[in-house]
Legacy VTK file of the C-alpha trace (Angstrom):
# vtk DataFile Version 3.0
C-alpha trace
ASCII
DATASET POLYDATA
POINTS 214 float
58.521 15.034 -4.995
57.125 11.647 -5.963
53.621 12.891 -5.002
53.891 15.868 -7.362
55.166 13.742 -10.240
52.351 11.176 -9.683
49.816 14.055 -9.644
51.112 15.467 -12.950
50.909 12.018 -14.633
47.283 11.579 -13.467
46.361 15.013 -14.798
47.914 14.552 -18.256
44.828 12.738 -19.787
42.636 15.654 -18.861
44.719 18.417 -20.279
43.175 18.196 -23.751
39.581 18.262 -22.445
37.804 21.395 -23.450
35.910 23.131 -20.666
32.257 23.808 -21.289
31.137 27.447 -20.871
28.035 28.293 -18.852
26.146 29.101 -22.015
26.710 25.577 -23.326
25.192 23.698 -20.354
22.667 21.143 -21.459
19.074 21.980 -20.557
17.552 19.805 -17.846
15.661 16.802 -19.053
11.871 17.461 -19.121
9.859 15.304 -16.645
8.253 12.168 -17.950
4.605 12.364 -18.765
2.619 9.338 -17.611
-0.967 8.381 -18.725
-3.588 9.967 -16.413
-5.593 6.866 -15.623
-4.596 3.608 -13.950
-6.363 0.541 -12.566
-5.096 -2.639 -11.041
-4.867 -5.057 -8.162
-3.505 -4.886 -4.630
-1.808 -7.668 -2.732
-1.856 -6.997 1.004
0.222 -8.356 3.815
-0.769 -7.263 7.267
-0.891 -8.044 10.981
-3.934 -10.180 10.402
-2.649 -12.062 7.323
-3.141 -11.623 3.597
-5.666 -9.597 1.671
-6.629 -8.645 -1.893
-8.034 -5.581 -3.513
-8.369 -3.383 -6.524
-7.877 0.269 -7.360
-8.659 3.016 -9.877
-6.585 6.227 -10.113
-7.012 9.435 -12.038
-4.133 11.887 -12.207
-5.166 15.594 -12.091
-1.618 16.896 -12.538
1.959 15.867 -11.949
1.531 16.050 -8.192
-2.143 15.249 -7.322
-4.011 12.052 -8.070
-7.477 10.989 -6.984
-8.240 7.345 -6.356
-10.707 4.765 -5.107
-9.894 1.289 -3.867
-11.695 -1.748 -2.485
-10.139 -4.581 -0.548
-10.941 -7.611 1.619
-8.845 -9.026 4.460
-9.338 -10.739 7.756
-9.346 -8.654 10.896
-7.993 -10.707 13.782
-7.974 -9.702 17.437
-4.497 -8.987 18.725
-5.209 -11.352 21.682
-5.849 -14.349 19.452
-3.574 -17.317 20.129
-3.341 -20.239 17.688
-2.971 -23.671 19.176
-1.698 -26.857 17.352
-2.743 -30.132 18.882
-0.850 -33.475 18.756
-2.499 -34.396 15.532
-1.335 -31.238 13.750
-4.776 -29.526 13.753
-4.703 -25.788 14.523
-7.337 -23.725 16.158
-7.615 -20.396 17.959
-8.414 -20.631 21.669
-11.648 -18.759 22.597
-12.410 -17.601 19.027
-16.095 -17.173 18.233
-16.232 -15.437 14.805
-14.028 -14.878 11.871
-14.135 -11.174 10.929
-13.565 -9.872 7.379
-13.178 -6.193 6.603
-14.109 -4.801 3.186
-13.400 -1.045 3.144
-14.253 1.102 0.157
-12.097 4.219 0.198
-11.925 7.424 -1.832
-8.931 9.689 -1.466
-6.034 11.685 -2.810
-2.363 10.909 -3.487
0.311 13.651 -3.428
3.623 13.082 -5.198
6.783 14.185 -3.264
10.278 15.204 -4.343
9.167 15.544 -8.017
12.159 17.720 -8.912
14.745 16.034 -6.650
14.343 12.381 -7.768
14.415 10.651 -11.101
10.982 9.728 -12.607
11.636 5.994 -12.184
11.087 6.522 -8.449
8.001 8.489 -7.630
7.263 8.598 -3.863
3.962 9.864 -2.507
1.744 10.185 0.519
-1.929 9.177 0.415
-5.103 9.339 2.503
-8.489 7.642 1.916
-11.785 7.597 3.660
-15.137 5.753 3.137
-17.564 3.167 4.285
-16.610 -0.323 5.322
-18.505 -3.586 5.137
-17.771 -6.081 7.925
-18.657 -9.738 7.553
-18.584 -12.209 10.501
-18.840 -15.948 10.219
-19.018 -18.624 12.966
-15.575 -20.022 13.740
-17.046 -23.377 14.816
-18.132 -24.133 11.278
-15.911 -25.106 8.371
-14.486 -21.988 6.538
-16.701 -21.989 3.468
-19.790 -23.506 5.131
-19.653 -20.701 7.705
-20.637 -18.129 5.087
-24.090 -19.634 5.171
-24.370 -18.169 8.620
-22.627 -14.888 7.876
-23.721 -11.496 9.279
-23.082 -8.077 7.717
-22.349 -4.913 9.574
-21.523 -1.363 8.394
-18.802 0.906 9.677
-16.805 3.996 8.623
-13.072 4.224 8.219
-10.055 5.143 6.220
-6.264 4.979 6.075
-3.149 7.071 5.785
-0.093 5.842 3.941
3.073 6.483 2.073
4.572 4.692 -0.883
6.158 4.869 -4.351
5.660 3.880 -7.944
8.594 2.476 -9.838
9.830 2.403 -13.442
9.335 4.333 -16.580
6.959 2.064 -18.460
3.928 4.013 -19.685
1.553 1.087 -19.793
2.176 -0.829 -16.608
2.165 0.334 -12.994
4.198 -1.234 -10.207
4.387 0.216 -6.686
4.317 -0.368 -2.951
2.221 1.358 -0.300
2.496 1.225 3.497
-0.908 1.899 5.080
-2.493 2.124 8.525
-6.264 1.409 8.513
-8.764 2.482 11.107
-12.388 1.254 10.925
-14.934 2.475 13.525
-18.312 0.905 14.234
-21.458 2.755 15.127
-22.283 0.283 17.911
-20.380 -2.037 20.218
-18.689 -3.652 17.303
-17.829 -7.280 16.470
-17.108 -10.257 18.690
-14.081 -12.101 17.465
-13.162 -13.760 20.778
-15.850 -15.020 23.055
-17.215 -12.076 25.175
-14.794 -9.535 23.765
-16.323 -6.868 21.461
-14.222 -4.432 19.430
-15.651 -1.165 18.266
-12.555 -0.321 16.285
-10.534 -2.559 13.932
-7.811 -2.107 11.346
-4.042 -2.244 11.432
-0.917 -1.910 9.402
-0.516 -3.312 5.894
2.158 -3.532 3.229
0.436 -3.275 -0.158
1.891 -4.262 -3.490
0.245 -2.424 -6.392
0.200 -4.005 -9.829
-1.789 -2.343 -12.608
-2.142 -0.715 -16.060
-1.961 2.892 -17.154
-3.896 4.360 -20.047
LINES 1 215
214 0 1 2 3 4 5 6 7 8 9 10 11 12 13 14 15 16 17 18 19 20 21 22 23 24 25 26 27 28 29 30 31 32 33 34 35 36 37 38 39 40 41 42 43 44 45 46 47 48 49 50 51 52 53 54 55 56 57 58 59 60 61 62 63 64 65 66 67 68 69 70 71 72 73 74 75 76 77 78 79 80 81 82 83 84 85 86 87 88 89 90 91 92 93 94 95 96 97 98 99 100 101 102 103 104 105 106 107 108 109 110 111 112 113 114 115 116 117 118 119 120 121 122 123 124 125 126 127 128 129 130 131 132 133 134 135 136 137 138 139 140 141 142 143 144 145 146 147 148 149 150 151 152 153 154 155 156 157 158 159 160 161 162 163 164 165 166 167 168 169 170 171 172 173 174 175 176 177 178 179 180 181 182 183 184 185 186 187 188 189 190 191 192 193 194 195 196 197 198 199 200 201 202 203 204 205 206 207 208 209 210 211 212 213
């Protein structure tokens, strides 16, 4: 009995609420229209350390966007081991060259769940392919002085990824992208550790996108 009385008391405030007929349902909110072009910068955190880059995007429709991006980051061998001596100096045992990868990629980005999620969260998948420029510098020399002995190699590569753009601002772009890079050489590759050549480099990166739309 007490349960019934309590239920009636809780329902009293709703007795005067008028029901809305089917014909009175509010129409769904139209999707946000964002500017078709965007450019900006990438901050990359990967297995080999930090990297920087830039991008340009052109939206063909609400789902498909074409893009190009260029980045630079160090490509370390997974067998590298950093040693710190008693004086606090660090060095990598057996390291012969520093290796820097500079991939230039062209690709497409496909927006997912457009009708299921609000426009302030716009997830997507993306894929890019293109040439890559690889610079090696002698590890035995000081970091900046070593570029005087740099060597340039060419390779081909690309990445697959998934990510999302955030917010409803029509002028600024903020997003995050998870990518896996693969870069393949046309010869035996690069020698990061003494006597160990790698014909494939790359790895996983978390990329923060910061840019402008117009």
